[in-house]
C-alpha positions in Angstrom: 0.8 -17.3 19.3 -1.0 -17.8 15.9 -4.1 -19.1 15.2 -2.6 -20.7 11.9 1.0 -21.1 10.7 0.5 -20.4 6.5 -2.0 -18.3 4.2 -2.9 -22.5 2.8 -3.6 -23.5 6.5 -5.4 -20.5 7.4 -8.3 -20.9 4.1 -8.3 -24.3 4.9 -8.9 -24.1 8.5 -11.8 -21.0 7.9 -13.5 -23.1 5.3 -13.6 -25.8 7.4 -15.0 -24.3 10.7 -17.2 -21.7 8.8 -18.2 -23.2 5.6 -21.6 -21.2 4.6 -19.8 -18.1 5.9 -19.7 -15.6 3.1 -16.6 -14.1 3.1 -16.5 -11.8 -0.7 -18.5 -9.9 -1.6 -18.3 -8.7 -5.5 -21.2 -6.8 -7.1 -24.7 -8.7 -6.8 -22.8 -11.9 -5.6 -21.0 -13.8 -2.8 -18.3 -16.4 -2.5 -18.6 -18.5 0.8 -15.3 -20.0 2.2 -16.0 -23.0 1.1 -16.4 -22.4 -2.2 -13.1 -19.9 -2.5 -11.5 -22.8 -0.9 -12.7 -25.4 -3.5 -11.9 -22.6 -6.3 -8.7 -22.3 -4.8 -8.3 -26.0 -4.7 -8.7 -26.1 -8.1 -6.9 -23.4 -10.1 -3.9 -24.8 -7.4 -4.4 -28.3 -9.1 -4.8 -27.0 -12.7 -1.5 -24.9 -12.1 0.7 -28.1 -10.7 -0.7 -30.0 -13.8 1.3 -27.1 -16.1 4.2 -27.9 -14.3 3.9 -25.4 -11.2 6.2 -26.3 -8.5 6.5 -24.8 -4.5 8.8 -21.9 -4.5 7.9 -21.1 -8.3 7.4 -17.5 -9.1 3.8 -16.4 -10.6 3.3 -12.9 -11.8 -0.8 -11.7 -11.7 -1.1 -8.7 -13.6 -4.9 -8.7 -12.7 -7.0 -5.3 -11.6 -9.6 -5.6 -8.6 -12.0 -8.5 -9.7 -12.2 -12.0 -8.3 -10.1 -13.9 -10.1 -7.5 -12.1 -8.4 -8.2 -13.8 -5.1 -8.8 -17.2 -6.5 -5.2 -17.4 -8.1 -3.9 -15.9 -5.1 -5.0 -18.5 -2.7 -4.9 -21.2 -5.4 -0.7 -20.1 -5.5 -0.7 -20.3 -1.5 -2.4 -23.9 -1.6 0.6 -25.2 -3.9 3.5 -23.0 -2.2 3.9 -21.3 -5.2 5.1 -17.3 -4.9 2.6 -14.7 -5.9 4.1 -11.7 -7.4 1.3 -8.6 -8.4 2.5 -6.3 -10.8 1.0 -2.6 -11.0 -1.8 -2.6 -13.6 -0.7 0.8 -14.4 2.9 -0.2 -15.4 4.2 0.5 -19.0 5.6 -2.8 -20.9 9.1 -2.3 -19.9 8.0 -2.4 -16.3 6.0 -5.5 -16.4 9.0 -7.2 -18.5 11.6 -6.2 -15.6 9.5 -7.9 -13.0 8.7 -10.6 -14.7 12.3 -11.1 -16.1 13.6 -10.5 -12.0 11.2 -12.3 -10.3 12.3 -15.9 -12.7 8.3 -15.8 -13.2 7.6 -19.3 -15.4 3.8 -18.2 -15.6 2.1 -14.9 -15.9 -1.8 -14.9 -15.3 -3.4 -11.8 -16.7 -6.5 -10.3 -18.6 -7.4 -10.1 -22.2 -7.2 -6.5 -21.2 -3.4 -7.1 -21.3 -3.1 -9.8 -23.6 -1.7 -8.5 -26.7 0.8 -6.1 -24.3 2.6 -9.6 -22.5 2.5 -11.7 -25.9 4.1 -9.2 -27.7 7.1 -9.3 -25.1 7.2 -12.8 -24.6 10.2 -13.3 -26.9 12.0 -11.2 -24.4 11.1 -12.9 -21.0 13.2 -16.4 -21.5 12.0 -17.6 -18.4 8.1 -17.3 -19.3 6.5 -20.3 -20.1 2.9 -19.8 -19.5 0.3 -17.0 -20.5 -2.7 -17.8 -18.4 -5.5 -14.9 -19.3 -8.9 -13.7 -17.9 -11.3 -13.5 -20.3 -9.2 -13.8 -23.8 -9.7 -12.2 -26.5 -8.2 -15.1 -28.7 -6.9 -18.4 -27.3 -3.9 -18.4 -29.9 -0.4 -18.9 -27.4 -2.3 -18.5 -24.1 -4.1 -21.1 -21.8 -7.3 -19.3 -20.9 -7.9 -18.9 -17.0 -10.8 -21.1 -17.1 -9.3 -24.1 -18.1 -7.2 -24.4 -15.1 -10.4 -23.6 -12.9 -11.4 -27.2 -13.9 -9.5 -29.4 -12.6 -10.6 -31.4 -9.1 -11.7 -29.3 -6.0 -9.2 -31.3 -3.6 -6.7 -29.8 -2.0 -2.9 -29.7 -3.9 -0.7 -32.2 -1.1 2.5 -29.9 -1.1 3.4 -29.3 2.4 3.7 -25.7 3.4 5.8 -24.1 5.6 5.6 -20.9 8.0 9.0 -19.3 6.6 8.3 -20.5 2.7 8.0 -17.2 0.3 4.5 -16.1 0.3 4.9 -12.9 -2.5 7.1 -10.7 -4.0 5.9 -7.2 -3.2 7.7 -5.1 -6.1 8.3 -1.8 -4.4 7.8 1.5 -6.4 11.0 3.3 -5.7 12.2 6.8 -6.0 15.3 6.1 -8.1 16.5 3.0 -9.7 14.3 0.1 -10.8 11.8 -1.8 -8.3 12.9 -4.2 -5.6 11.2 -7.1 -4.9 10.0 -7.6 -1.2 10.1 -11.2 -0.3 7.3 -11.6 2.4 6.6 -15.2 4.1 3.5 -16.8 4.9 4.5 -16.0 8.2 5.0 -12.5 7.9 1.3 -12.7 6.5 -0.5 -14.2 9.3 1.4 -12.3 11.8 0.4 -9.1 10.5 -3.2 -10.7 9.5 -3.2 -11.5 13.2 -1.7 -8.1 14.6 -4.1 -5.7 12.3 -7.3 -8.4 13.2 -6.5 -7.8 16.9 -6.1 -3.7 16.7 -9.2 -3.4 14.7 -10.8 -5.8 17.2 -12.5 -7.7 14.1 -15.3 -9.7 14.9 -17.0 -12.7 12.5 -19.6 -9.8 12.6 -16.6 -6.9 10.3 -17.1 -6.7 6.7 -14.2 -4.8 5.2 -14.7 -2.8 2.0 -11.8 -3.1 0.0 -11.1 -0.2 -2.8 -7.4 -0.3 -2.7 -5.8 -1.9 -5.7 -4.8 -5.8 -4.8 -2.0 -5.9 -5.8 -0.7 -3.1 -2.9 0.1 -5.0 0.1 -2.6 -2.6 2.3 -5.3 -3.9 0.5 -4.1 -8.0 0.7 -3.6 -7.8 4.5 -5.7 -5.2 5.4 -9.1 -6.1 4.1 -8.2 -9.6 2.7 -6.3 -11.6 5.0 -6.8 -9.7 8.2 -10.9 -10.4 7.9 -10.5 -14.1 6.8 -8.2 -14.5 10.4 -11.1 -12.7 12.3 -13.8 -14.5 10.8 -14.8 -11.8 9.1 -15.8 -10.8 5.4 -15.2 -8.4 3.0 -16.3 -6.2 -0.1 -14.4 -6.1 -3.1 -14.6 -3.1 -5.2 -13.1 -2.5 -8.8 -11.4 0.3 -7.2 -12.1 3.8 -5.5 -14.8 6.1 -7.7 -16.3 8.9 -5.4 -19.7 9.1 -7.6 -20.0 5.3 -6.9 -18.5 5.1 -2.9 -21.0 6.7 -0.8 -24.0 4.2 -2.9 -21.9 1.4 -1.5 -21.7 2.2 1.5 -25.2 2.1 1.9 -25.3 -1.0 -0.1 -22.8 -3.6 1.3 -23.2 -1.9 5.1 -19.2 -2.2 5.3 -18.2 -1.7 9.2 -14.9 -0.2 7.9 -12.6 0.1 4.6 -9.1 1.3 4.3 -7.9 4.5 2.7 -4.7 6.9 1.6 -5.5 10.4 2.8 -6.2 11.8 -1.0 -9.1 9.2 -0.8 -10.3 11.4 2.6 -9.7 14.7 1.2 -11.7 13.5 -1.8 -14.5 12.6 0.5 -14.5 15.8 2.4 -15.4 17.5 -0.9 -18.4 15.2 -1.5 -21.8 16.8 -1.9 -24.9 15.1 -0.6 -23.5 12.4 2.1 -26.4 13.0 4.4 -28.6 11.2 1.5 -26.6 7.8 2.2 -27.2 5.3 5.3 -23.6 5.6 6.2 -24.3 4.1 10.2 -22.7 0.7 9.2 -18.6 2.1 9.7 -17.7 1.5 13.2 -14.3 2.6 11.9 -12.1 3.7 8.8 -8.4 3.2 8.7 -5.9 5.6 6.9 -2.5 4.5 5.9 0.4 4.2 3.0 1.1 8.0 4.1 0.6 10.4 6.7 -2.9 12.2 7.0 -2.8 16.3 7.5 -4.4 16.8 10.4 -6.9 19.3 8.5 -8.1 16.0 6.4 -8.3 13.9 9.4 -10.4 16.8 11.5 -12.8 17.5 8.4 -13.5 14.0 7.5 -14.5 13.0 11.2 -16.8 15.8 11.8 -18.5 15.4 8.6 -18.9 11.3 8.2 -19.0 10.8 12.2 -16.6 8.1 11.6 -13.6 7.2 14.0 -10.7 7.3 12.2 -7.2 4.7 12.7 -4.6 6.1 11.2 -1.7 4.0 11.3 1.5 4.0 9.4 3.6 0.1 7.9 5.5 -0.5 4.2 5.8 -3.5 2.2 9.5 -4.7 4.2 7.5 -4.7 7.2 4.4 -6.9 5.0 2.2 -4.0 5.8 1.2 -2.0 8.6 3.6 -1.7 12.0 2.2 1.5 13.7 -0.6 2.4 15.0 -3.4 4.8 16.9 -5.3 2.8 19.3 -9.0 1.7 18.3 -9.5 1.9 22.6 -7.5 4.4 24.3 -5.9 7.1 23.9 -5.6 8.6 20.4 -3.4 11.4 19.4 -4.1 13.0 16.2 -1.2 13.9 14.2 0.9 10.9 15.3 0.8 7.7 13.8 0.3 5.8 17.3 2.6 3.3 19.2 3.2 -0.4 17.4 1.3 -3.0 17.2 1.4 -5.8 19.7 4.3 -8.2 18.4 6.5 -5.7 16.9 8.6 -3.1 18.4 9.4 0.7 16.6 12.0 2.6 17.6 13.9 5.7 17.1 17.5 4.8 16.1 20.4 7.8 15.1 23.2 6.5 12.8 24.6 4.3 14.1 21.7 2.7 15.1 21.2 3.8 18.7 17.6 4.7 20.3 17.5 8.4 20.7 15.9 10.2 23.4 12.3 11.4 23.2 11.7 14.2 21.0 14.9 13.5 19.3 14.0 13.3 15.2 15.6 10.1 13.9 14.5 7.1 11.5 11.7 5.0 12.6 13.1 1.5 12.6 11.2 -1.7 13.0 11.4 -5.2 14.5 9.5 -7.5 14.8 7.7 -11.0 13.1 6.6 -8.8 10.2 10.2 -7.9 8.8 10.9 -8.9 5.4 12.9 -12.1 4.5 14.7 -9.0 2.0 14.7 -7.9 -1.0 15.1 -11.0 -3.7 18.3 -11.2 -5.7 19.9 -7.9 -3.8 21.7 -8.5 -0.6 23.3 -5.4 -0.5 20.0 -3.4 -0.2 18.5 -5.6 1.7 21.9 -5.4 4.2 21.3 -1.3 4.1 17.8 -1.6 5.4 17.8 -4.4 7.8 20.6 -4.4 10.2 21.1 -5.9 13.4 17.4 -7.0 13.1 16.2 -3.7 12.7 13.9 -2.7 9.5 15.3 0.9 8.6 12.1 3.0 7.2 13.7 6.0 5.6 11.4 7.8 7.4 12.6 10.3 9.9 9.9 10.7 13.5 10.4 11.1 17.1 9.0 9.7 19.8 6.9 12.1 22.7 6.9 11.2 26.2 4.2 8.7 26.4 5.6 6.8 23.6 3.3 8.3 20.5 5.5 8.4 17.5 5.4 11.5 14.8 6.4 11.1 11.4 8.4 13.9 9.8 9.0 13.1 6.4 11.1 10.6 4.2 14.8 10.9 5.1 15.6 11.7 0.9 12.6 14.1 0.8 14.1 16.0 4.2 15.4 19.6 2.4 18.4 21.0 3.3 18.4 24.9 2.7 21.5 26.5 3.4 22.7 24.1 6.5 19.2 24.1 7.8 17.2 20.9 7.8 13.7 21.6 6.2 10.7 19.1 6.7 8.2 19.0 4.1 5.6 17.4 5.9 5.8 20.6 8.6 5.4 23.1 5.5 2.4 21.2 3.8 0.6 20.5 7.3 -0.2 24.3 7.5 -0.9 24.3 3.6 -3.9 22.1 4.0 -5.3 24.5 6.5 -5.6 27.0 3.2 -9.4 26.8 2.4 -8.5 26.7 -1.2 -6.1 23.6 -1.1 -7.1 20.7 -2.2 -3.5 18.6 -2.2 0.0 20.4 -1.5 3.5 18.6 -2.0 6.6 20.5 -1.0 10.0 19.6 -1.9 13.9 20.3 -2.6 15.0 21.8 -6.0 18.7 22.0 -6.8 20.3 25.3 -5.9 23.7 26.9 -6.6 23.6 29.4 -3.6 21.8 27.4 -0.8 22.2 24.1 -2.1 18.5 23.3 -2.1 15.7 25.7 -2.1 12.1 25.1 -1.1 9.4 24.9 -3.7 5.8 24.2 -2.9 3.5 22.5 -5.9 -0.7 23.0 -5.2 -3.3 21.7 -6.4 -6.4 24.7 -5.7 -10.3 22.8 -4.7 -12.3 22.4 -7.7 -13.6 25.3 -9.0 -11.1 28.2 -6.9 -8.0 29.7 -7.6 -5.2 30.8 -5.4 -1.9 32.9 -6.3 1.2 33.0 -5.1 1.2 35.4 -3.1 -2.1 34.3 -0.8 -0.2 31.2 -0.2 2.9 33.1 1.3 1.1 35.9 3.1 -1.0 32.6 4.6 2.3 31.1 5.8 4.6 34.0 6.6 1.8 34.4 9.9 2.7 30.5 11.0 6.4 29.1 9.9 9.9 30.6 9.9 10.5 32.8 7.0 13.8 30.3 5.8 10.8 27.5 5.5 8.1 29.2 3.2 8.8 28.1 -0.5 10.7 30.3 -2.6 8.1 29.6 -5.4 4.8 28.2 -5.6 3.6 26.2 -9.0 -0.4 25.8 -9.3 -1.1 23.0 -11.6 -4.7 21.2 -11.8 -3.2 17.7 -10.6 0.0 15.6 -9.2 1.4 12.2 -10.7 0.2 9.9 -8.3 0.7 6.1 -7.6 -2.2 3.4 -8.0 -3.0 3.9 -4.3 -3.4 7.6 -4.2 -0.1 8.8 -2.6 1.3 11.3 -4.1 5.0 11.3 -6.4 7.1 13.8 -5.2 10.1 12.5 -7.2 8.3 12.6 -10.8 7.1 16.4 -9.9 10.5 17.1 -9.3 11.9 15.1 -12.4 9.0 17.3 -14.6 10.0 20.4 -13.1 13.5 20.3 -14.0 13.2 18.8 -17.2 10.7 22.0 -18.1 14.1 24.3 -16.5 16.8 22.6 -17.5 18.0 21.7 -14.1 20.6 18.8 -13.1 19.1 16.5 -10.8 22.5 14.2 -10.4 23.6 16.0 -7.7 20.6 16.3 -5.6 20.0 12.4 -5.5 23.7 11.6 -5.6 23.8 13.6 -1.9 20.9 11.9 -0.4 21.8 8.2 -1.6 
């Protein structure tokens, strides 16, 4: 069914088929498939000379730069397991992932060298710290030394069901869990995304999301490689540099989160740049407000391919079709090769229009959470991955997401879905970002609160917002209180962290959150 069985086979095969194909663009340099293959082989052999074996975990604390790509594919060549770490993590979070994954090797940069070397004594299984652009060489191995091995392919047999990566989730409570993705997961999703996006050798994807995130890995690196396309590696999303980069590199697509599109909607002078290369753009990681969606398409004349997925299903599972009927406000239908259903608490499918949990089945479903059988059993039931997201299907099978199961607000017995209220708030001309959450209340159990970031240079009042909502939603859904703030805490991919908004407000006002979280586990 798939052209390749493993990521190792995919890189080797494409390098033989298209050796001079420019695959990666970075600043003013390019890397062909043959060059990437040789570099991955060198690093793989260099790591094996240090004692790396198939199945060993290697943590990577690296920002968006070519060395991440080189090291990643080197690990795929050797049968080792990549464990990327969020570069925004604090020392204790970094230490937890290294210890939990039982990694014997860490690859990082000089910027993190002091942090990790100071903690080395607290990470008993960590043998090697490999540093890109090291500050000093004492106690570490320079990355350039590992790159100097021979370019022949490591003589390691890698199977399609071998572990390829542990992607640690940013859970709302407790420590993150390590999602186990296999080579089969990666290849299946790369194939499905390439097919859904109609990728060809002429396409070029621009990567602006962090490489430690599954979206960047699968949508803008693996799927283009699978299709023989290419990608542009950016160091991140910069509003100032974004439009000039589109003009310079002529990508046919990029993948972003709703926050990126909201920012792009407010950029002036877009007409100064040649953006005609964009065939379509991709939105994922969080539901896009309809108002943001419509504004972007009108301003940039670019087709938005909105998708839905999660690390536990490799990356992407549901998408509005590029060709055929598209329903704005919906997340679309399951990708070919996957099944998406709305199930109740007893794992039974619900009829159209009824709200239940969005569940996924197919080749992309993770092997489980590393060293966490209880969480695995609670998430995968009878082969169905329970996403924790609530939604419903319409009469044509299109899925609409309502919000996170744990984010649903229960006020006096009434179920309130924050996304419904947020969609209305985003239509207000002064609202940049909106987050609706439930705050514990002695009378109602939970009360609805709205947190608002106004657009730059604008002021907005609670009275304005209440008046705006009164004509559009039932009174019991209108937030009891609005908090106007300058910014929201967000993940590295731009997703609003509602748990941190709640925690900060509760801390400032002496509210006990233990009952709230206990009730929703």
